[in-house]
C-alpha positions in Angstrom: -19.2 28.7 92.2 -15.8 28.5 89.9 -14.5 24.9 89.7 -12.1 25.0 91.5 -14.3 25.2 94.6 -14.8 21.6 94.7 -11.3 20.5 94.5 -10.3 23.3 97.7 -12.8 22.5 99.7 -11.6 18.6 98.6 -8.1 19.9 99.8 -9.7 20.7 103.7 -10.4 16.6 103.7 -7.4 16.0 102.7 -5.8 18.0 105.5 -8.0 17.2 108.2 -6.8 13.5 106.8 -3.2 14.3 107.1 -3.5 15.9 110.8 -5.1 12.0 112.4 -1.7 10.1 109.5 0.4 12.8 111.5 -1.0 11.6 114.6 -0.9 8.3 113.9 3.1 8.2 112.8 3.5 10.6 116.5 2.3 7.5 117.9 4.5 5.2 116.4 7.1 7.1 116.5 6.7 7.6 120.5 5.2 3.7 121.1 7.8 1.9 118.4 4.2 0.0 117.5 2.6 -0.1 114.4 -1.1 -0.1 114.4 -1.7 -1.7 110.3 -5.2 -1.7 110.6 -5.2 2.8 111.0 -2.3 2.0 108.5 -4.5 0.2 106.1 -6.8 2.1 106.8 -4.9 5.4 106.2 -3.7 4.2 103.0 -6.8 3.3 101.5 -7.5 7.1 102.0 -5.1 8.8 99.9 -5.0 5.4 97.2 -9.0 6.2 96.7 -10.2 9.5 98.1 -6.6 11.3 97.2 -5.6 9.6 93.7 -8.8 8.2 92.0 -11.5 10.8 93.0 -9.0 14.6 94.0 -6.1 13.7 91.7 -7.9 12.2 88.3 -10.3 14.9 88.6 -7.8 17.8 88.9 -5.8 15.6 85.7 -8.4 14.1 83.6 -10.6 17.7 83.6 -8.9 20.7 84.8 -5.2 19.9 83.7 -6.5 18.8 80.4 -9.0 21.7 80.0 -6.6 23.4 80.6 -3.7 21.7 78.4 -5.4 23.2 75.3 -5.0 26.8 76.5 -2.4 29.0 76.0 -0.7 29.4 79.5 2.3 31.1 80.4 5.3 29.2 80.8 4.9 29.8 84.3 1.0 28.2 84.6 2.5 25.4 82.0 5.4 25.4 84.2 3.3 24.4 88.0 0.7 22.0 86.0 3.6 19.5 85.0 4.7 19.8 88.7 1.7 19.1 90.0 1.1 16.2 87.7 4.8 15.1 88.7 3.5 15.9 91.7 1.0 13.3 91.7 3.2 11.0 89.6 6.1 11.1 92.7 2.3 10.1 95.1 1.2 7.5 94.0 4.8 6.0 93.4 5.5 6.0 97.7 1.4 5.1 98.4 1.9 2.2 96.3 5.4 1.4 98.2 3.5 1.9 101.9 0.5 -0.2 100.6 3.2 -2.4 99.6 4.0 -2.8 102.9 1.3 -2.6 104.9 0.0 -5.9 102.6 2.8 -8.2 102.9 4.7 -7.0 106.2 5.0 -10.7 107.5 7.0 -11.9 104.2 9.2 -8.2 104.1 10.7 -7.8 107.1 9.7 -4.5 107.0 11.1 -2.5 109.8 9.3 0.7 112.0 11.3 3.1 110.4 10.8 2.5 106.8 7.1 2.4 107.4 7.6 6.3 109.5 9.9 7.1 106.3 7.3 7.1 104.1 5.3 7.9 106.0 6.5 11.6 106.8 7.9 11.5 102.6 4.1 12.3 102.4 3.7 14.0 105.1 6.2 16.5 104.4 4.6 16.6 100.6 1.2 17.1 101.0 1.2 19.8 102.4 3.4 21.5 100.1 1.5 20.4 96.9 -1.6 21.6 98.7 -0.8 25.0 98.9 0.7 25.0 95.5 -2.5 24.1 93.7 -4.4 26.5 96.4 -2.3 30.1 96.4 -0.2 29.3 93.1 -1.9 27.4 90.9 -5.5 26.9 90.8 -6.9 30.5 91.5 -4.3 31.5 88.9 -5.7 29.1 85.8 -9.7 30.2 86.2 -8.4 33.0 84.0 -7.8 30.2 80.8 -11.4 29.4 81.1 -14.5 31.7 79.9 -17.6 31.6 82.1 -19.5 28.9 79.7 -16.4 27.1 80.0 -16.1 27.2 83.5 -19.6 26.2 83.9 -18.6 23.5 81.9 -16.0 22.3 83.9 -18.5 22.5 87.3 -20.9 20.2 85.5 -18.7 18.0 84.9 -16.7 17.8 87.6 -20.8 17.7 89.7 -21.0 14.4 87.1 -17.4 12.7 88.3 -19.3 12.9 91.7 -22.5 11.3 91.1 -19.8 7.6 90.6 -17.8 8.6 94.0 -19.3 8.9 98.1 -16.8 11.8 99.1 -19.1 11.4 102.3 -17.8 7.8 103.4 -14.2 9.8 103.8 -15.6 12.2 105.9 -16.8 9.1 107.7 -13.7 7.1 107.9 -11.9 9.8 108.9 -13.6 10.9 111.9 -14.3 6.9 112.8 -10.1 6.9 112.8 -9.7 10.2 114.4 -12.3 8.6 117.2 -9.8 5.4 117.2 -6.7 7.5 117.3 -8.6 9.6 120.1 -9.0 6.2 122.3 -5.7 4.1 121.6 -3.9 7.9 122.9 -6.1 7.5 126.2 -5.4 3.9 127.2 -1.5 4.7 126.3 -1.7 7.3 128.8 -3.7 5.0 131.2 
């Protein structure tokens, strides 16, 4: 197994959450009502699963290893773009997190929440596609079989400190919750 395989599998989990997030954005758009609990859970997913877990593995393991390699100009450029995109996503997530936390004091509008949701929904699919199709596979040519095996072991070690299953369950619970909420709105 190549060390990019776990990262690409995590992308499928992220896409699943994005689907749930898009449904919630659509519900807000239709009703004008924000379910702050659902948004809070989504923000936790973006903050913890994507940024502290997935992006850390990319930045601290894959990108760090590749920094020492003689990458082509194009590959180095794409890796820089990916790092910048991680940073921009962090900023949007922080803003959305503050809105959820301080919504009463901040007099936040529904439009503001939807705007940040739309930024994440626009940005993440393109980012995941760039990693999956333009960078991950291409980056493996710079690593020997031994380096790939060592990186895979480093990724496994990182995983020992994180409960990935918790986030799969969280998405399932949120999917069920939103289905029930949608049924209730239709009744």
